[in-house]
N, C-alpha and C positions, 0 to 999 in steps of 0.2 A: 158426706157430712161436713158439716162448719161446725169451728169450733169460737167460741169468742173468746177475745183473750181480758184477763183479767188484768179491770188496770190498776195500777198502781196508786198507795196512798200515796197523799202528799200532803207538807200541814198544813192543818187550817188557822180559821184565822187568830185563832188562841197562840200562835207557832210552836203547836206541838211537833215531833219527830217527821226526818220524812221516812221513816223505814223503821225495823225494829230487830235488832239483833239475834239470829236462830239459838237458841235453846241447848245446842248443842254443837257437836262440829262437825255434822253434816254441812249437804247442804240447805239455802234459805230457805224457810215453808211461805205457803201461802201465797203474796204480793209481795213479800218483803223485798228488798231492797240487800243485794250481797254486799257484803261488810265491804268497806272501801276507802274510799277519801270523802263519798257525802254522809257516812255516818258512822260514827268510829265511839266504842263502849269507854264510858270512863273509867279510871280502878275499882269503883264498886258495882261494877252492870251498866249503870244508866247508861243513857241515851246523853248524847252529848251534840251541844249544838252544832249545824257547821253552814257555811254556805258564808252572806253575810253579816246574818249574824253573829257570828263567832265571833272570839273574844282574840285579841293580840299574843302573839306570843309574849312568853314571861320568861322569868330567869325562870322559875320552876319547867317551864314548858319551852326549851329555846325554837326557833323556829331550824328544821333539817336540813333548807334549802340556804342558810343567812350563816358565813363564817363563822366561827370563834371569834373571840376577842385576838386571843395567842394570832390567831393566822393570818387576822388581818394588820397588825402589827408588824409580823414575820414582813407582807404583802408590803405593807407603806415603806419598812425597813430598806427592801432590797431595789425597791423605788427610788428610791434618792440614794441608795449603796452605786446605783446604777446611774443615775446621772451624774452625780460624784466623780465617778471613776472617766465615763464620757468624759465632763469639763476639763479635768486635770488630766487630760493624759492628746487635746488637745491646746490647754496651753503650755504644755513639752514642746507637741510640735511647733508652736507657732515659736519659743524660745528658738527649736533647735533649727530650724530655716533661716529665721536671723540674724542669729550667731554667724552662720555660715555664709550668707550674703557679706555681714558686713566683718566679718576675721581678717583684721590686718586692712582693712582699708578707710579703717574712719579710727583717730584717736580714742573714742571712747570705748569700740569693741572692747576692750585687756577686760570693759566689766561683763560684758558675756564670755570670754574667751577663758576667764580666772576659774571657770567647772572643770575639776578635772575630768579626764576620761573615760575612768573607771566608772564616775559620776556618769557622765555623757553614757554611760554604755547602759547603767546600770536600771538609772531612774524609768526608763520604757518598756525596759523588759520587766522590776517590779510590776508596772501600769497593764501592760500583756498579763502576767498571772494573775493579777485582779479580774481583769476583767471575763475571764471564768465565773465570777461569784454572781453578775449582775446578768440580770433577771430582762426577759421579753426580749425586742428588738434591739436593745441595748448597747445586751450581752455584742452581737456584728457589729456594734459602728464604733465601742470601743476597743475591739482585739483591733481592727484597722486601721483606727489614728493611732492607740499605741505602737503596732508592729511596725505604718510605717514612721515612725520614731525612732523605732531600733532598728529601721535598717537605714535610716539614714546617720545613724551613729556609724554603722560597722564600716560605712563607705564614705564618710570624711573621716578621719582619725579616730579609730576604737585604738589607734596604737595597741593592736594585737597582732604577733609575728605569727601569720599563721606556715611561714617555711619553717615553724617548727614542729609540727606538728608531722609536718612530710618527709624530713629526715634530718637527722645527727651531721651534727657539722666532721666532719672527716679528719684525719689524723693530718696535723701539722706536720708538712714536711722539713730535715733539716735545714739547714741555714735561712731559713725564714724571718726576716725581721719582725722584733718588738717593739710599738710602737705604745704607749700609756697617755692617756692625758687627762689635768684632773685639775679639778679644782680646789685648790687648797683653803679655801675661805681664811682670809688674812691670811696666807701664811702657818698656819695651823696657830691660828692667836688664841683657841680656846684650850689648846694641848700642848701646845711647845710646837720648835720646829725640830727640836731633835729625832720625834716621836713619826713627825712627817716623815724626814730623812731617812728614818730607817724604814716605812714603809714604802718609800721611791727604791729606795737600795735592793730589798727586799724584792722587786718585782726584775730588777737586772735589765732593765728595757734599752734597747739599742737609741729610740728619740723618747723622751720627756717632753711634751707642754703641759704645763704648765698656767693655771689661771689664777689669776687675785694673789702674786706673786708683790705683796705691796701689803704693809703697814696700815693700820685703824685704829683711829682716836674714837670709842663708842658715845654716843653724842651729840657728834657735831655732822652726824649726816653724810651727807654731802661732801662735806666739806674736811675731814676727819682724815683724809689719807695722806700717808705721805711717803716716799719712794724709801726702801731698803736699799741702804749698801752692804752686802754679803757678799761682792762677789767673787772675795775670796776664800772666806768659808765654803762657797758654791763650789770651787776650785777642789777644795783639799777635799769638799765630800763625794765629787765627780772627777777624781783625777783620770785627764786623757778625753772628758766630754768636751767638742765648744761651745759655748754656746752666746744665744741673740736674746737680746731682750728687746722691747717696746712698751712702756707706759707699765703696766701692771705685767705682763703678758712675757713668761719665760721659756725658750726653749734651747735642751741639752742635747747632745747626738754625739755619738760615736764616734761618727762618718764627718770630715770635713762642712766647712759652713763654706758653700762657694759664691755665695751672695744673700742678699737679705732686700726684701721689698715692702718697704709699706701700701696697705690694702685701706681704700678708707679715707673718707676727708680727713681726718685728722684736725688735732684741735688749735692750731692756727687759723683755719677756716671760719673756727666758730667762737676763738675768744680771742684772736689776734694773733701779734707776732711773740709777744716771749710769756704763753699760760704756765701759769704753773700746777705745779705736780696733781693735782688734786682734780685741773684743767685738761689735764692729757690722761692720767686714769679715766675719766669718762667717756673718751672722743680717740684714744687708742685703742683700739677693739677688733681689732688681726692682724697676726705677723706672718707673715711669709718666709719660708725660708728653703735655702735653695742647696740637699745637700750629695755629696759624690760620692753614691757608693755602687764600687762596683765594676768602674768605665761608665753608669749611667747618674742623669741629674734625679731626683724627688724633689717632688713641693711638698714641703710641709707645712699647713693652713693651722695654725695657734688660732682659736676662734674663742673670741665671748662680747656677746652681741651683750647690747646695752640692755637694761633692765626692765623691763614694762612698765612695773609698778612696783614705788615702794608702801606695805603697808603699815606706815605710819604715818603716810602721807594721807590717807583716805577718811581723815576726821571732821566729819561734814560742819561740827559746829566752831567752826575756826576759819581766819581770813584768807588761808592757804587758797591760793590760785591754780585751785582744780584741774581747767580744762586749759589750761596756759602750761601747766606742770605735762598733761597726758597729751597734749601735743607736740610736743619738746621732745618729750622721747619717743615719738609714736613717727615725728621725724627722724631722729639719728636712726633709730632701729631700722626703718626704710633703707639711708643710707649705706647703710653697713651691708645689709643683707644685698641693697644693687651693688655694689661694692664689688665682694665678694663673688658674686654671681659672672661679674662681667669677666674679672681677673679670670678664676678656676676654668671661663668659655675659652679665657683665648692663651690658656697655659696649654705645649704641647709636651711638657713632660707628665710622667709618672706622678698621680699626684696623689694623697691622702690631707684628708679634713677632719679635725674633732676640737672641742670644745664642749664648752658649756653653748647654747642659743640660746637659753633663754624664752624657748618655744616648745609649745605641747603638741603633742601628733595631732590635736584637736583643729591647731593655730594653722593659717597656711601663712604664714612665714616662712617657712625651708619650701611651696612649693618650684617655686623659680629657681630655687639650687638644686632641686631633684631633675630639672630636664637639663643640666651638663655635669650631673655630680652621680654615681650610684648610691643608695641608702644601704648603709654595711648591717644593717638591720637581719634580711635577710638568715648571715653569719650567727648569729646569738642563739642559745639554744634556749633560752624563756619564752615560751606562748608568751606573756605579759610582759618585757622587758620595764623597771621600773631605775631612774638615779636618783632622786630626790627626794628628800622630806621638807618642811617647813618645821624648821627650829629655835624659831624666835624666841616660843611662847615658853617652852622648855628653862631657855636661856637666863630669861628673868624669871623665873620661880614663878611665870604665874599658873604652871598646873604640868607638872613631870611625865603626866600622858601622854603630853604634844611630844615630848623628847626621850624617842623610843628611834633606835634603828630600819624603821620599816617605813622607806619610799611611798610618795603616796601618786609622783608627779615621775615625768621623764620629761628633763629636759637638756641631756647632754644627749649629741647626734656628734656618728662620726659618718663620713662616705668617704670612699675612692671614686677615680677617674685614670682613663689610659691605661697602660700593658703592667698593671697590675692586678694580683689576683689574694682574693682575702681570703683565708682557710678557716677564719675565729674569728667570733667578737664578743668579748663579755663585762659584764659589768659585774665590780668586787668591790666587799664591803672595806671600809677603812676604820673603821675600830671606830669610831666617835669623833677623828680624825678634822673629818673634813663633813658639814649634810649632803655632800652629795658620794656618786660611790665612784670608781674609778671604769676607766674604759681603757679597755687592754685590744691592740688589735694587732692579729699575726698574720704578713703577708707578706708576699715575693713579687719581685719585679720582673 
């Protein structure tokens, strides 16, 4: 027996509904099309037109397939946020690579190297964290670029002392030498030399390597330095100590000084046969003294490498020859580092080297010296040893926020060579006497 199917009703020429909604909650009756996308009832139970003649979604009846305004704004914001993080990471990575390639090799490289290692580490780390909020394929791209920049910062001079996490420096044996090094900031010009001498004597060191033992007249820049004539006062303050001087460099030793060697080109080669003291200050930057210690000779190098840049010379709106200034400073630094490296490499005595190198961990200026001497940093208990704060703004009263004992850089370094055993290496506060922290080494021959 065959059954002829009942055809579905369709809308006629008058544009009537395709089907009729069932009156009850059961199955549709007769030839009515089931309730669905093709026929929906309005609020009053009347059929609503569908298909090509259906009205566009309105504010009262939004299209459920289209995201709302808030979601569209959020999606667009995340899109642009991801692009911004990728762009910032790429720019920072390019800077990090270029900085490392030219560091110490070009006289303008100091403008890239002046960024503290803390920021060289912190910026890519912040970008790596920020990449987690990016959407889509931009997230892995931003993470990869910022992660590469972070890895580069970690391996090219972060200043982090990983040895401090592995072990604590052991006890210092009896009889170990105590060597103190300090940039005295123009012989404690801001606080007075009496406080400085009291601080130095409190350490009871066997050897003092002191920089900036010099007078300075503010406002005269490189022309304002003058020699301190205080040998008698030093002998009264440090009775029994032997003394060596070269320009601004002062070495005091309990042990006899058996030889004193100039290291570096010296001022005569730069300024002529009879340079004045300002020129001596500018070029006498390494003082080597050989000390008789218990039948051995210990070579002590007192170092203050030329500063690469003075911030008061950065004003671009003057006729100051910035290129010539940076070129001269760079050439002097290169000559001083090279001379120090040559002398240390040729020296057969046990050696200690300490002072203000005017170089951060991120600069490549110390690379050559590290090839011939051992960096003392692993004997320091701090994970991030820092030694210098820029205090000039506070000193001139522009902003007291900067005039605080919170070092942000490390420019003071120490090294050993030969048959020396370094037991401990510390940075000690100077109670506002200097913007540098004091270096103290305990070593045995």
